[in-house]
C-alpha positions as CSV (number, residue, x, y, z in Angstrom):
1,M,6.2,-11.5,5.8
2,V,7.8,-11.0,9.2
3,Q,11.2,-10.4,7.6
4,T,9.6,-7.8,5.2
5,A,8.0,-6.0,8.2
6,K,11.3,-5.9,10.0
7,K,13.0,-4.5,7.0
8,K,10.4,-1.8,6.6
9,K,10.6,-0.9,10.3
10,S,14.4,-0.8,10.1
11,A,14.3,1.4,7.1
12,F,11.8,3.8,8.8
13,L,14.0,4.0,11.9
14,N,17.1,4.7,9.9
15,T,15.4,7.4,7.9
16,L,14.0,8.9,11.1
17,D,17.5,8.9,12.5
18,D,18.8,10.7,9.5
19,Y,16.2,13.5,9.8
20,V,16.8,13.8,13.5
21,V,20.6,14.3,13.0
22,I,19.9,16.7,10.1
23,T,17.5,18.7,12.3
24,I,20.2,19.0,15.1
25,G,22.7,20.0,12.4
26,V,20.4,22.8,11.2
27,L,19.9,24.1,14.7
28,F,23.7,24.3,15.3
29,Y,24.2,25.9,11.9
30,T,21.4,28.5,12.2
31,F,22.3,29.3,15.8
32,A,25.9,30.1,14.8
33,W,24.6,32.6,12.2
34,A,21.4,34.0,13.7
35,D,22.7,34.4,17.3
36,M,26.4,34.8,17.0
37,L,27.8,36.0,13.6
38,I,25.0,38.3,12.4
39,P,24.3,40.1,15.7
40,N,28.0,40.9,15.9
41,G,28.1,42.3,12.3
42,I,30.2,39.4,10.8
43,A,29.6,37.8,7.5
44,S,31.5,34.7,6.4
45,G,31.2,32.6,3.2
46,G,28.5,30.7,1.5
47,L,25.0,31.8,0.6
48,T,24.2,32.7,4.2
49,G,27.2,35.0,4.2
50,A,26.0,36.6,1.0
51,C,22.5,37.1,2.4
52,T,24.0,38.5,5.6
53,I,25.8,41.2,3.6
54,I,22.6,42.0,1.8
55,N,21.0,42.4,5.2
56,F,23.7,44.7,6.3
57,A,23.3,46.8,3.2
58,T,19.5,46.9,2.7
59,G,17.9,45.6,5.9
60,I,16.3,42.7,4.1
61,P,16.0,39.8,6.6
62,V,18.5,37.0,6.0
63,Y,16.0,34.2,6.0
64,L,14.0,35.9,3.2
65,S,16.8,36.4,0.7
66,Y,18.1,32.9,1.7
67,I,15.0,31.1,0.7
68,V,14.5,33.2,-2.4
69,V,18.0,32.7,-3.8
70,N,18.0,29.1,-2.8
71,G,14.7,28.6,-4.6
72,L,16.2,30.2,-7.8
73,L,19.3,28.1,-7.6
74,I,17.3,24.9,-7.2
75,I,15.3,25.8,-10.3
76,A,18.4,26.7,-12.2
77,G,20.2,23.6,-11.0
78,S,17.3,21.4,-12.0
79,I,17.3,22.9,-15.5
80,I,21.0,23.1,-16.2
81,L,22.2,19.9,-14.3
82,G,19.1,18.0,-15.4
83,K,18.5,16.4,-12.0
84,G,16.3,17.0,-9.0
85,F,17.4,17.6,-5.5
86,G,16.7,15.1,-2.7
87,F,14.1,15.7,-0.1
88,K,16.8,15.8,2.6
89,T,18.3,18.9,0.9
90,L,14.9,20.6,0.5
91,Y,14.1,19.8,4.2
92,A,17.5,21.2,5.3
93,I,16.9,24.4,3.3
94,G,13.4,24.8,4.5
95,L,14.3,24.2,8.2
96,S,17.3,26.5,7.9
97,T,15.0,29.3,6.6
98,L,12.7,28.9,9.6
99,G,15.7,28.7,12.0
100,L,17.3,31.9,10.7
101,D,14.0,33.7,11.1
102,F,13.0,32.2,14.5
103,L,16.4,32.3,16.2
104,A,17.1,35.8,15.0
105,G,14.0,37.0,16.8
106,M,15.1,35.4,20.1
107,E,17.4,38.2,21.2
108,F,18.0,36.6,24.6
109,L,20.0,33.9,22.8
110,H,22.3,36.4,21.0
111,V,25.9,35.9,22.1
112,F,28.4,38.8,22.5
113,F,32.0,38.3,23.4
114,D,34.4,41.1,24.4
115,N,37.0,39.3,22.3
116,K,35.5,39.3,18.8
117,L,38.1,36.9,17.4
118,L,37.2,34.3,20.0
119,L,33.5,34.7,19.1
120,V,34.3,34.1,15.4
121,V,36.3,31.0,16.2
122,V,33.5,29.5,18.4
123,A,30.8,30.4,15.9
124,A,32.7,28.8,13.0
125,I,33.2,25.6,15.0
126,I,29.5,25.4,15.9
127,E,28.5,26.1,12.3
128,S,31.0,23.4,11.2
129,I,29.4,20.8,13.5
130,G,26.0,21.6,12.1
131,I,27.1,21.3,8.5
132,T,28.9,18.1,9.1
133,C,25.8,16.6,10.7
134,I,23.8,17.6,7.6
135,L,26.3,16.4,5.0
136,A,27.0,13.1,6.8
137,R,23.3,12.1,6.5
138,G,23.0,13.0,2.8
139,G,21.6,16.5,3.2
140,S,22.8,19.9,2.0
141,T,21.9,23.6,2.7
142,G,22.1,24.3,-1.1
143,G,23.5,27.7,-2.0
144,T,27.1,27.7,-3.2
145,D,27.0,23.9,-3.6
146,I,24.6,24.3,-6.5
147,V,26.7,27.2,-8.0
148,A,29.8,25.0,-7.8
149,L,28.1,22.1,-9.6
150,I,26.8,24.4,-12.4
151,V,30.2,26.0,-12.9
152,N,31.9,22.5,-12.9
153,K,29.5,21.4,-15.6
154,F,30.8,23.9,-18.1
155,W,34.3,24.5,-17.0
156,P,37.0,21.9,-15.9
157,V,37.4,23.6,-12.5
158,S,37.3,21.5,-9.3
159,L,34.5,22.0,-6.9
160,G,36.9,23.0,-4.1
161,K,38.3,25.8,-6.2
162,V,34.9,27.1,-7.0
163,F,33.9,27.1,-3.3
164,L,37.1,29.0,-2.4
165,A,36.7,31.6,-5.2
166,V,33.0,32.2,-4.4
167,D,33.5,32.4,-0.6
168,M,36.5,34.8,-1.0
169,F,34.4,37.1,-3.3
170,I,31.4,37.0,-0.9
171,I,33.5,37.9,2.1
172,A,35.4,40.7,0.3
173,S,32.1,42.2,-0.8
174,V,31.4,43.2,2.8
175,L,33.7,46.2,2.1
176,L,30.9,47.6,-0.2
177,V,28.7,48.0,2.9
178,P,29.0,51.5,4.4
179,G,30.7,51.4,7.8
180,K,32.4,48.0,7.2
181,T,36.2,47.8,7.4
182,I,39.1,45.5,6.5
183,E,38.8,44.1,10.0
184,D,35.3,42.9,9.3
185,M,36.5,41.2,6.1
186,V,39.4,39.5,8.0
187,Y,37.0,38.1,10.6
188,G,35.0,36.6,7.8
189,Y,38.0,35.0,6.3
190,V,39.0,33.6,9.7
191,A,35.6,32.0,10.0
192,M,35.8,30.6,6.5
193,V,39.2,29.0,7.1
194,I,38.2,27.4,10.4
195,F,34.9,26.1,8.9
196,S,36.7,24.6,5.8
197,V,39.4,22.9,7.9
198,F,37.0,21.5,10.4
199,V,34.6,20.1,7.8
200,D,37.4,18.6,5.7
201,W,38.9,17.1,8.9
202,V,35.6,15.5,10.0
203,L,34.3,14.4,6.6
204,L,37.7,13.9,5.0
205,G,36.6,16.0,2.1
206,R,33.1,16.0,0.8
207,N,34.3,15.3,-2.7
208,S,36.7,12.6,-1.7
209,T,36.1,9.1,-3.2
210,W,35.7,5.9,-1.2
211,Q,36.1,2.3,-2.3
212,I,33.6,-0.1,-0.8
213,M,33.9,-3.9,-1.0
214,V,30.9,-5.9,0.0
215,F,31.1,-9.6,0.9
216,S,27.6,-11.0,1.1
217,E,25.5,-14.0,0.0
218,K,22.9,-11.4,-1.1
219,Y,25.3,-9.7,-3.5
220,K,22.7,-9.7,-6.4
221,E,20.0,-7.9,-4.4
222,I,22.6,-5.4,-3.1
223,A,24.0,-4.7,-6.6
224,D,20.6,-4.3,-8.2
225,T,19.5,-1.8,-5.5
226,V,22.7,0.2,-5.8
227,I,22.4,0.4,-9.5
228,N,18.6,1.1,-9.7
229,D,18.0,3.2,-6.6
230,L,21.3,5.0,-6.1
231,E,22.4,5.0,-9.8
232,R,26.0,4.0,-8.9
233,G,28.0,1.5,-10.8
234,V,28.9,-1.9,-9.3
235,T,31.6,-4.4,-10.3
236,A,31.3,-8.0,-9.3
237,L,34.7,-9.6,-8.7
238,E,35.3,-13.3,-8.7
239,A,36.7,-14.6,-5.4
240,Q,37.3,-17.8,-3.5
241,G,37.1,-18.4,0.2
242,W,40.5,-20.0,1.1
243,Y,39.1,-21.9,4.0
244,S,35.8,-23.1,2.5
245,G,37.1,-23.3,-1.1
246,Q,33.8,-21.9,-2.3
247,S,33.5,-19.4,-5.2
248,K,32.0,-16.1,-4.2
249,K,31.1,-12.7,-5.6
250,V,32.6,-9.6,-4.1
251,L,31.0,-6.2,-5.0
252,L,33.3,-3.3,-5.7
253,I,31.6,0.1,-5.4
254,L,33.1,3.6,-5.8
255,V,31.2,6.5,-4.2
256,R,31.6,10.1,-3.1
257,K,31.8,10.9,0.6
258,P,28.1,12.0,1.0
259,E,26.9,8.7,-0.5
260,L,29.0,6.6,1.9
261,H,26.5,6.5,4.7
262,T,23.6,5.7,2.3
263,I,25.5,2.8,0.7
264,T,26.6,1.2,4.0
265,K,23.1,1.6,5.5
266,L,21.6,0.0,2.4
267,V,23.9,-3.0,2.7
268,K,23.1,-3.4,6.4
269,E,19.3,-3.3,5.6
270,I,19.6,-6.0,3.0
271,D,22.1,-8.2,4.7
272,P,22.9,-7.4,8.4
273,R,25.6,-10.1,8.3
274,A,27.4,-8.7,5.3
275,F,31.1,-8.0,5.6
276,V,32.0,-4.5,4.3
277,T,35.4,-2.8,3.9
278,V,35.7,0.9,3.2
279,S,38.9,2.5,2.1
280,S,39.8,6.0,0.8
281,A,40.7,6.3,-2.9
282,S,43.0,9.3,-3.4
283,T,41.8,9.9,-7.0
284,V,39.3,8.3,-9.3
285,Y,39.1,9.2,-13.0
286,G,36.0,8.5,-15.1
287,E,32.4,9.2,-15.6
288,G,30.7,10.4,-12.4
289,F,34.0,11.3,-10.7
290,D,37.0,13.4,-11.8
291,E,38.0,14.2,-15.3
292,M,41.5,13.3,-16.3
293,K,43.3,16.5,-17.1
294,T,46.8,16.0,-18.4
295,G,47.2,19.2,-20.3
296,I,48.5,17.2,-23.3
297,K,46.7,17.0,-26.6
298,L,47.0,13.5,-28.2
299,K,47.9,13.5,-31.8
300,L,45.9,11.0,-33.8
301,K,47.2,10.4,-37.2
302,K,44.8,9.1,-39.9
303,N,45.8,8.1,-43.4
304,N,43.4,9.3,-46.0
305,N,43.2,8.1,-49.6
306,N,46.0,10.6,-50.6
307,G,48.3,9.4,-47.9
308,N,48.1,12.6,-46.0
309,T,48.0,12.8,-42.2
310,R,45.7,14.8,-40.1
311,E,46.0,15.8,-36.4
312,K,43.0,15.6,-34.0
313,P,43.0,16.9,-30.4
314,D,41.9,14.7,-27.6
315,A,38.1,14.5,-27.3
316,R,38.3,15.8,-23.8
317,G,40.3,18.9,-24.9
């Protein structure tokens, strides 16, 4: 009973910690947009960038188009992808909407630099810090993330390429706004590049894959929880302690970067004494990860009753 109460308390504190970090991340993210980029007439990539351009063209508040478009994308994503979106993502989107509205109205917080390029650099770094905080704790601000997942479902295009193409299109569309120039577009691209490099550097790529090995006496409980609650596959490897000579089970788990914190936290909650190793896997092919694209069609020959042969393309095309 005491152990169960401790586990519940630990789980509550860990969850609370996640939401505190996500909240701080949202504050950084919305401050960079509402008090730095937007007041200076700059639009970068992502859904917030698209909503900013809509604001420049029509006067519609950024927070309003942001929540409406995100709502539509969440509905479309749920229907097309066949999955729901976690509460952390919904929380981050809702809080971002409030932040974009509240901070935009606090004009005394608006930042103006004589050097516009310097302002873009600082704003992009602040935005990057905010987004990395959100992503590191399993949250998301939605937007182009959902678009990329939908595109990737129907076409064999990497998520990174989708993000790049969508962001480039969004930023270039600022030229459709009367009064905007090539200079405004270039500032947007500068912010996009700084943001992308910073986030990749901190998170080592959101879509990078990590290999986790868990050494624990409670391997069965950990494996069952990972499979049932996180819906990730687990492989139990046979091992032998060289010093003790005892046979053991070692769990091998492959996860995406956003899931890394969740998995390690889960292991710690179940067995605080567990030994865990984490290493980067450059590429993982298979269900739930990357599709193997060789560009080569395999020729499968089948003999029919007449002795003829027939060619079939690879099932993955």
